[in-house]
C-alpha positions, -999 to +999 in steps of 0.1 A: -033+292-218-034+273-253-058+287-283-084+260-285-087+265-243-096+302-245-131+304-239-146+319-269-185+334-276-207+327-305-238+351-305-266+335-327-250+303-322-281+285-334-287+301-367-275+290-404-238+305-402-235+304-365-241+263-363-215+256-392-190+280-376-193+260-341-186+226-362-162+241-376-144+258-343-151+224-324-131+202-360-102+228-355-096+216-319-116+244-296-125+233-263-142+259-246-174+277-268-203+291-254-232+299-278-260+321-273-289+329-289-327+337-286-341+317-310-362+341-332-352+325-365-336+294-351-344+263-327-324+245-297-326+218-318-292+228-337-268+215-305-278+186-305-274+181-345-238+198-337-233+172-311-244+144-334-218+153-361-190+163-337-192+142-306-189+175-287-215+189-267-216+232-269-225+249-239-254+273-248-277+295-233-310+317-243-298+356-241-309+384-261-284+401-272-306+435-279-313+432-243-282+451-222-296+435-187-288+403-205-259+405-218-243+419-190-255+388-171-241+365-195-206+382-190-206+378-153-216+341-154-192+330-176-163+358-167-133+340-191-147+352-222-118+363-241-129+362-276-162+367-292-175+361-330-209+382-336-234+363-356-266+377-335-287+400-363-318+403-381-309+395-417-335+400-440-336+426-465-375+430-472-389+425-435-356+452-428-379+475-456-408+470-440-398+477-405-367+497-406-369+509-366-367+475-355-336+463-373-317+496-361-328+486-326-318+451-326-289+450-349-273+479-335-280+475-300-269+439-299-233+448-311-235+481-285-238+456-254-216+432-267-188+457-263-198+472-241-205+438-212-180+422-231-152+445-229-155+452-196-152+417-184-123+405-203-132+406-239-108+418-262-112+396-296-144+398-320-150+390-351-183+409-369-208+392-391-208+414-420-222+419-452-212+422-490-248+448-490-222+475-474-210+485-510-246+487-521-246+494-559-215+487-575-206+496-615-174+484-609-168+447-604-155+431-585-156+443-553-124+445-527-121+461-495-112+494-508-139+494-529-157+529-522-194+523-512-228+535-527-255+540-509-267+513-488-296+497-507-320+487-474-320+494-438-304+461-431-272+475-452-270+506-433-269+486-399-237+465-412-226+499-423-229+511-389-220+477-372-186+482-393-179+522-381-192+515-348-162+484-340-135+505-358-139+536-336-140+513-305-110+496-316-093+533-315-105+540-284-087+505-269-047+499-259-056+464-261-087+452-280-083+437-317-113+433-343-124+418-374-152+423-399-160+398-424-178+411-455-201+376-463-214+375-500-240+350-498-236+322-473-257+287-488-256+249-489-255+231-464-228+206-440-218+177-458-235+157-435-270+169-445-275+168-414-276+209-403-282+235-425-303+269-429-340+260-415-353+301-404-388+295-382-405+316-408-408+316-448-369+324-462-358+349-480-325+340-495-329+322-525-313+289-520-335+272-491-367+290-511-354+263-541-353+237-522-384+243-497-405+247-530-389+213-547-398+192-519-429+210-514-436+231-482-438+260-507-462+258-538-443+284-559-416+310-554-408+341-576-374+353-592-379+391-586-373+410-616-360+398-651-354+431-666-320+440-651-289+449-673-268+420-666-270+383-687-304+370-683-321+400-671-320+388-630-295+400-606-262+385-598-246+375-567-216+357-559-228+325-540-202+307-514-204+275-496-215+281-456-187+255-445-160+278-466-178+308-444-174+292-410-139+284-420-129+312-426-139+328-390-118+299-374-089+316-397-098+353-385-097+344-348-066+324-351-048+356-365-068+377-340-047+358-308-017+354-327-018+393-327-015+394-288-028+422-272-015+448-305-045+467-317-058+459-345-089+464-372-095+453-406-120+438-427-123+411-452-145+400-485-154+359-481-170+354-513-162+325-541-151+359-566-180+345-595-211+360-600-240+338-608-277+351-622-307+338-600-318+318-630-279+302-633-281+293-593-318+279-599-304+255-630-278+250-607-300+231-585-322+215-613-285+198-624-279+183-591-314+175-579-328+161-611-358+184-593-374+214-612-392+239-587-419+258-599-413+298-601-427+327-611-416+359-624-425+390-608-416+428-605-383+441-592-379+438-552-373+470-528-335+469-516-322+443-538-289+453-557-281+445-593-250+429-594-224+422-570-187+395-564-160+398-543-127+402-551-114+379-518-077+377-525-071+398-495-084+371-474-060+346-490-031+365-481-041+377-449-058+349-433-047+318-460-081+313-464-104+305-501-129+289-511-133+255-519-167+242-525-182+246-558-214+257-567-232+224-576-214+215-536-235+242-525-268+227-543-265+192-537-256+197-502-285+222-499-312+191-512-290+165-488-301+190-458-336+193-471-342+160-479-329+151-443-353+177-428-382+159-444-374+121-439-367+133-397-393+161-397-381+187-394 
């Protein structure tokens, strides 16, 4: 079977990164994609926008990956799935601090179910959606894949540590399974068409949708949590990376796994731009490209936030042939274009 005809499962496919990755897969020629989501933080409308952008209709099924019976039924329904990209997870740091039991239940069980029932039904390749939060508060920057972890600063972060360990152990226990964990830094922006982007069902926790929703009037004012950190302007430093760059990395990782055939393999790759940007610098970049100044205030530090982190992504460049291409200005301008599209279309 040709690579582009392999049946690929996308969990959490109607979400932010999942939907952009489906677009990237379709544009790379993948013809047989099955997407699942429980729509806890997204909507089925994403698939209509994917079809409008690509001209391709994506098979999609409602399924909660934390429910074992539902996942077992899914793999019986689609017995040809050979590869999966596992996005489905809760992802809010402050929410995980408030409800740790729900994050452990959902994020860990989801991966266990996909591995167990998938491997029983022909799944042999998996890409895991991990996070730079696994590193904790690192003193030496930038971080690379060999940087030792510090203490996880939130339950969300620790579920990603558990997920990576679980996946590595799972690969070790099998003779014909290979996998990759991709540690995202801070995905932002939207598809260049402006027709799909980040749209959480609840009030967003991530910085860029908070900025754009405030600028357009959905949110009256937002908070910058802490301006007394030991950074150049007192606000946290993050490595922002365009969501379409992240999506293209998944295509590269999927090709890597299939090109390996049945060889046992597990590895991790950082996905970042390599540039540390403060919260205030990100806000100012948005103001520059949009001509709009959102209202914000300075609030106390937020529990669970890492002070500063940015990536050394040279391993992804050598191992996946991937590098981040899009600038901070492109991240902000596409995010704003998406926000304007939402207003124009009553989204």
